[in-house]
N, C-alpha and C positions, 0 to 999 in steps of 0.2 A: 866869178871865175875870170881870169885874165886870158884873153885870146892868144897873146904871144906866148905866155907860159904853157898854155894848153897845147899849142902847136909844137912847142919845143919838146914836150913830153911825148907827143905822138912821133916826132922825129927820132927821139931816143928809142922808142919802141921799135921803130923801123930799123934803127942801127943795130939792135940786138939780133936781128936776122943774119947779120954778117959775122957774128962772134964765132970763134973757132969751136968753142964748147957749146954749140947751140943745142938747146933742149926744147923740142916743139911743145910738149905739154906744159912746161913752165912758162914758155912764151905765151901760149894760148891763155893760161890763167891770168897773166898780167894784162893781156890785151882785152879779155872779156871784162875784167874789172874796170879798166879805163873806159872802154866803150859804153858799158852800162851806166857809169856815173856821168858820162858826157851826153850820150844820146838816148838813154833810157833802156830798160831791160828788154823791151820788145823790138829794138832796132834790128833790121834784117842783117846788118853787118855782123852782129853777134852770132847769128846762125852760120854765116859764112866762116867765121873763125872756128866755131865748134866743129864744122865739117872738114876743116883742114886735116889731112892725114898724109903720111908718106906711104904711097901706094907701091908696094913691092910685089903685088900679085902677079901671077904669071900672065893674066890677061892684059894687064897694063904694060908689062914689059914686052910681051909678044907683039902688041899693036903699036908700040912706040918706035920712033926712029932711033938710030944708034946714038944720037946726041942727047937722048932723054935721060935726065938724072932726077929720080923721084924726090930727093931732098931739095934740090934746087927748084924744082917745079912747085913744091909746097911753099917754099920760102917766097917765090915770086908771087904766088896767090896772096899770101899774107901781106907782102909789101904793097900790092895793089889795093887791098882793103884799107890799109893804113893811109896810103896816099890819097885814096878817095875821101877818107874822113878829113884829112887835112884840107883838101880842095873844098869840101863841103863847108868847113868852118870858115875858110877864107872867103868863099863866095856868099854864103848865107849868114855868117856870123854864128855866135854861140847859140845853141838850142836853149829855149826857155825852160827852166826847171821850176815846176810848181812845188811849193812846200806845203806842209799841212796847214799852216796858219793862213796861207792864201786861199786854199780850198775851203777852210772853215769860214773865212771872211766872205765867201760867196754865198753862204747860207745864214750865218749868224751875224749879229751886229759886232762892231769892234769891241764894245764893252763886254759882250758875251764871250767873245774869243779870249780876251784877256782873263776873264774869270775862269773859264774852262781850263786854260793852259796853266793858270796858277794853282788850280786844284788837282789837276791830273797827276797821277802817280804818287800822291800823298795819301798813305793808308788812312790816317786819322780824318781825312777830309772827304772820304768816299761818299758819305751820306749827304754832305753839302753839295758835292758834284752831282749826285743823283737828283737832288731837289732842283738844282739849276737846270739840268737837262730836261726834267719833267716840266719845269716852268717854260722852257723854250718851246715845248710842244713837240708832239710826235711827228708833225709834218716836217719841221726843220731837221729833226734827227734822221728821219727816213731820207730826206733830200741829201743830207751829208753822206749817209751810207751809200746812196746811189752814186754820188760823185766819186767817192773813194773806190767804188767797184768799177767805175767806168774806165775804159782804156785810156782816155785822155788825161785822167787825174795825175798819174805819176809815171807816165810812159818813160 
């Protein structure tokens, strides 16, 4: 992932908040997708995006000053979430993304990983894959499952 390109995509997402034909739900779908791929599905910014709504309730309007505009308020919150993501990328760099091969490499040898990957998903090779996993031992297989289920594996 290229840092400059990623920041450009986040800035483009922010720019969509200014479009005349702004659709909050469409924007949120794009934003959630981008944030999930960049920061992981459990990142708190994703919840903030999901929670964005245009609040026209009588309580919100009653307690708000005359300058309150529900749509603009919602856009401002979205903008702040996007800008904080850009700041985070600029300050801390790109988040590290673990892929399945890396996680498997923490449990199995490099040769085992290559064999497993080459056999995975091939129907005629299921028996061979099963033998390979049995040979690796239940300890390694359980360790891999535990890593995959842990929060850190694919955040």
